[in-house]
C-alpha positions in Angstrom: -23.0 -14.0 7.5 -21.4 -12.6 4.3 -21.8 -14.7 1.3 -18.5 -15.1 -0.6 -18.0 -16.3 -4.2 -14.6 -17.8 -4.7 -12.6 -18.8 -7.9 -9.4 -20.7 -8.1 -10.2 -24.0 -6.5 -8.8 -26.5 -6.3 -5.6 -24.6 -7.0 -3.0 -24.1 -4.4 -3.8 -20.6 -3.3 -7.6 -21.0 -4.0 -7.8 -24.0 -1.6 -5.8 -22.1 1.2 -8.2 -19.2 0.9 -11.2 -21.5 1.0 -10.1 -23.3 4.1 -9.6 -19.9 5.8 -13.1 -18.6 4.7 -14.9 -21.7 6.0 -13.0 -21.5 9.3 -14.2 -17.9 9.7 -17.8 -19.1 9.0 -18.4 -17.4 5.7 -21.0 -18.9 3.3 -18.8 -19.9 0.4 -19.9 -20.7 -3.3 -17.3 -21.9 -5.7 -16.9 -21.2 -9.6 -14.6 -24.0 -10.9 -13.3 -24.8 -14.3 -15.0 -27.8 -15.9 -13.3 -31.2 -15.5 -11.6 -30.3 -12.3 -11.7 -32.8 -9.3 -13.8 -31.3 -6.5 -13.8 -34.5 -4.5 -11.2 -33.3 -1.9 -12.9 -29.9 -1.3 -14.8 -29.4 1.9 -18.5 -30.2 1.7 -19.4 -26.9 3.6 -18.8 -25.1 0.2 -21.9 -26.6 -1.1 -22.7 -24.4 -4.0 -20.5 -25.0 -7.0 -20.7 -24.0 -10.5 -18.5 -25.7 -13.0 -17.9 -23.3 -15.9 -15.0 -22.0 -18.1 -14.9 -18.4 -16.9 -13.4 -17.3 -20.3 -16.1 -18.9 -22.2 -18.1 -16.5 -24.5 -21.8 -16.6 -25.3 -25.3 -15.9 -23.6 -25.7 -19.3 -21.9 -22.4 -19.1 -19.9 -22.9 -15.4 -19.2 -26.4 -16.1 -17.8 -25.3 -19.0 -15.7 -22.6 -17.0 -14.1 -24.9 -14.0 -13.5 -27.4 -16.2 -11.8 -24.7 -17.8 -9.7 -23.3 -14.4 -8.6 -26.8 -13.2 -7.4 -26.9 -12.7 -3.7 -23.2 -12.6 -3.3 -21.6 -10.0 -1.1 -17.9 -10.5 -1.9 -16.2 -11.9 -4.9 -12.6 -13.3 -4.6 -11.1 -13.8 -8.0 -8.1 -16.2 -7.6 -8.3 -18.1 -10.8 -5.7 -17.5 -13.4 -2.8 -19.2 -15.2 0.8 -18.5 -14.4 2.9 -19.9 -17.3 5.9 -17.9 -18.8 6.0 -20.1 -21.8 2.4 -20.0 -22.8 1.3 -17.9 -25.9 -0.2 -14.4 -25.5 -3.7 -15.7 -26.5 -3.9 -18.4 -23.7 -2.7 -16.0 -21.0 -5.0 -13.1 -21.9 -7.8 -15.7 -22.2 -7.3 -17.1 -18.8 -6.2 -14.0 -16.9 -7.9 -11.1 -18.7 -11.0 -12.4 -20.5 -12.1 -14.6 -17.5 -11.9 -11.5 -15.3 -13.8 -9.4 -17.7 -16.6 -12.0 -17.8 -16.7 -12.2 -14.1 -17.0 -8.5 -13.7 -19.8 -8.5 -16.3 -21.6 -11.0 -14.3 -21.3 -9.1 -11.2 -22.5 -5.8 -12.8 -25.5 -7.5 -14.2 -26.3 -9.5 -11.0 -26.0 -6.4 -8.8 -25.4 -6.3 -5.2 -21.7 -7.1 -5.0 -20.2 -5.0 -2.3 -16.5 -5.8 -3.1 -14.5 -7.5 -5.8 -11.1 -8.8 -4.6 -8.6 -9.4 -7.4 -5.6 -11.5 -7.3 -2.9 -9.9 -9.4 0.9 -10.2 -9.1 4.1 -8.3 -8.6 5.0 -9.4 -12.1 3.3 -6.1 -13.2 6.6 -4.6 -11.7 9.0 -7.0 -13.4 11.7 -4.2 -14.3 11.6 -1.7 -11.5 13.2 1.7 -11.8 14.0 2.0 -8.1 13.9 0.1 -4.9 12.1 -0.7 -2.9 9.1 -1.1 -5.1 5.8 0.5 -3.9 2.2 0.6 -5.3 3.0 3.9 -6.9 5.8 2.5 -9.1 4.8 2.6 -12.8 3.9 -0.8 -14.2 6.8 -2.5 -16.1 5.5 -5.9 -17.2 8.0 -7.6 -19.5 6.0 -10.8 -20.5 2.6 -11.9 -21.6 1.7 -13.0 -18.0 2.5 -9.6 -16.4 0.7 -7.8 -19.3 -2.4 -10.0 -18.9 -2.5 -9.3 -15.1 -2.2 -5.7 -15.6 -4.9 -5.6 -18.1 -7.3 -7.4 -15.7 -6.3 -5.0 -12.9 -7.4 -2.2 -15.2 -10.7 -3.8 -16.0 -11.4 -4.3 -12.2 -10.5 -0.7 -11.4 -12.6 0.8 -14.2 -15.7 -1.5 -13.4 -17.4 0.7 -10.8 -17.6 -2.1 -8.3 -15.6 -1.4 -5.0 -12.4 -3.4 -5.3 -9.2 -4.5 -3.6 -6.3 -5.6 -5.8 -3.7 -7.9 -4.0 -0.4 -8.6 -5.7 1.4 -11.3 -4.0 5.1 -11.8 -4.8 6.8 -15.2 -5.1 4.9 -17.5 -2.8 6.7 -20.2 -0.6 5.5 -23.0 1.7 4.7 -26.7 1.4 2.0 -25.9 -1.1 4.6 -24.3 -3.5 7.5 -26.9 -3.2 7.1 -27.8 -6.8 8.3 -24.4 -7.9 11.6 -24.9 -5.9 12.0 -28.7 -6.5 15.0 -28.2 -8.8 16.9 -26.0 -6.3 16.2 -28.3 -3.5 17.2 -31.3 -5.5 20.5 -29.8 -6.6 21.3 -28.8 -3.0 20.4 -32.3 -1.7 22.9 -33.7 -4.3 25.7 -31.4 -3.0 25.3 -29.3 -6.1 23.8 -26.1 -4.7 23.9 -23.5 -7.3 24.0 -19.5 -6.9 23.3 -17.3 -9.9 25.7 -14.4 -10.0 27.3 -13.3 -6.6 24.4 -14.3 -4.5 24.1 -11.0 -2.7 20.8 -9.9 -4.5 17.8 -9.8 -2.4 14.9 -12.1 -3.3 11.3 -11.1 -2.4 9.0 -13.9 -1.1 5.8 -14.3 1.0 4.4 -17.2 2.7 1.0 -18.7 1.8 -0.4 -18.2 5.2 0.4 -14.5 5.2 -1.2 -14.2 1.8 -4.3 -15.7 3.1 -4.5 -13.3 6.0 -4.4 -10.4 3.5 -7.6 -11.8 1.8 -9.4 -12.1 5.2 -8.4 -8.4 6.1 -9.4 -7.2 2.5 -12.9 -8.6 3.3 -13.2 -7.3 6.9 -11.6 -3.9 6.6 -13.9 -1.1 5.4 -11.5 -0.2 2.5 -12.2 0.0 -1.2 -10.6 0.9 -4.4 -7.1 0.2 -3.3 -4.3 -2.1 -4.4 -1.7 -3.7 -2.2 1.8 -5.4 -2.6 1.8 -8.5 -0.4 5.4 -9.4 0.2 7.5 -10.3 3.2 9.1 -7.2 4.7 12.2 -9.3 5.2 13.6 -10.1 1.8 16.3 -12.8 1.7 19.6 -12.7 -0.1 20.0 -15.5 -2.6 23.0 -16.8 -0.9 21.2 -17.0 2.5 18.2 -18.7 0.9 20.4 -21.5 -0.5 22.3 -21.8 2.8 19.0 -22.2 4.7 17.9 -24.9 2.2 21.2 -26.7 2.8 20.8 -26.5 6.5 17.4 -28.0 6.3 18.6 -30.8 4.1 21.6 -31.4 6.4 24.2 -31.0 3.6 27.3 -28.8 3.5 26.9 -25.3 2.1 29.4 -25.5 -0.8 27.7 -23.7 -3.6 28.6 -23.5 -7.3 28.5 -20.0 -8.7 27.0 -19.7 -12.1 27.7 -16.6 -14.1 24.5 -14.4 -14.6 25.0 -13.8 -18.3 25.6 -17.6 -18.8 22.4 -18.3 -16.9 20.4 -15.9 -19.2 22.0 -17.6 -22.4 20.9 -21.0 -21.0 17.3 -19.7 -20.3 17.0 -18.0 -23.8 18.1 -21.2 -25.4 15.5 -22.9 -23.4 12.8 -20.6 -24.6 13.8 -21.5 -28.2 13.9 -25.1 -27.4 10.4 -25.0 -26.0 9.2 -23.1 -29.2 10.7 -25.9 -31.4 9.8 -29.0 -29.4 7.0 -27.9 -27.1 8.9 -29.4 -24.2 9.5 -27.6 -20.9 13.1 -26.4 -20.8 15.2 -26.6 -17.5 15.4 -22.8 -17.0 13.4 -19.8 -18.2 14.4 -16.2 -18.2 11.7 -15.2 -15.6 13.3 -17.7 -13.1 16.6 -16.1 -13.6 15.3 -12.7 -13.0 13.6 -13.9 -9.9 16.5 -15.7 -8.5 19.4 -13.3 -9.4 18.0 -9.7 -9.6 17.9 -7.5 -6.6 14.2 -7.0 -6.0 12.2 -6.1 -2.9 9.1 -4.3 -1.9 7.8 -1.7 0.5 4.6 -3.1 2.1 3.9 -0.1 4.5 0.6 0.6 2.6 -0.7 -3.0 3.4 0.4 -2.5 7.0 -1.2 0.9 7.3 -4.6 0.3 5.5 -5.1 -3.4 5.9 -3.4 -4.0 9.2 -1.5 -6.7 7.4 1.6 -8.0 9.1 3.6 -10.8 7.5 4.6 -13.3 10.3 6.3 -16.2 8.7 10.1 -16.3 8.6 12.0 -17.6 5.5 13.6 -20.2 7.9 10.1 -21.6 8.7 9.2 -21.6 4.9 12.4 -23.4 4.1 11.7 -26.0 6.8 8.1 -26.5 5.4 9.4 -26.8 1.8 12.1 -29.3 2.5 9.9 -31.4 4.8 7.3 -31.6 2.0 9.9 -32.3 -0.6 11.3 -35.4 1.5 7.7 -36.4 2.0 7.0 -36.5 -1.7 10.2 -38.4 -2.5 8.9 -41.2 -0.1 5.5 -41.5 -1.8 
């Protein structure tokens, strides 16, 4: 039985990966951030280390090294996604934490594979479509830059690695990311930014989890993979499906793309002045209204990964979860 060390619990993706690992019979140990509630995690993941991965010093480094010892596979899911956070915070959580974990693996020895969770945000401004793993990195914010820096550290470590880059994740676990759009549609105020013909890349959580399992099981190393649905959905079609699941007429309001950017940029300034979260950020506009999709043939060919979830199913799950949360 392979021994797996997992970070990122009890986060949404971390929990989903943990459930899948336990069902497969892996011996899982967890590195969790201090002060996090672990009461709802399965008891089978018995070994847990509460440690700030980005903390410097001999004591945390030694604790982490000892915890890594005897591990076959390390899956590093932990990280921070916050487009409004300062550079220092994002590099601490995404880059420095990864450096410390890599160092612990090197000192402990014996780690056969390091699976790193990156993001398609490293390709924020593509030069051509569809985007492949060979596309030059084009991050445009601190989040993308921090993930790219962590990727480079993993690749240069000498430990056999697999880098997974999920795109925008959808499903009941991620309904909070789409709550504003679902709420507007439910009120008969569905909004489309631009003409709505652009393609939006997405991927279901279950399909992402399947990629992690394949990354463990397949005899591959030193490869990076884009993890996205091979059926991008047009913005207009996505809103239409949400309206259908909500049982409301599809009568969207179109918002000019330049106006949306102006609102988002003003929101960024509002955040800097007040510290409060704005209604819209630039990265959301880019995700919603830009034509962006990916070629996942490499993941199909080398991992044997096939995305199975339809956007219709994902929309149904998100709307159902949204309705459930409203009743609580």
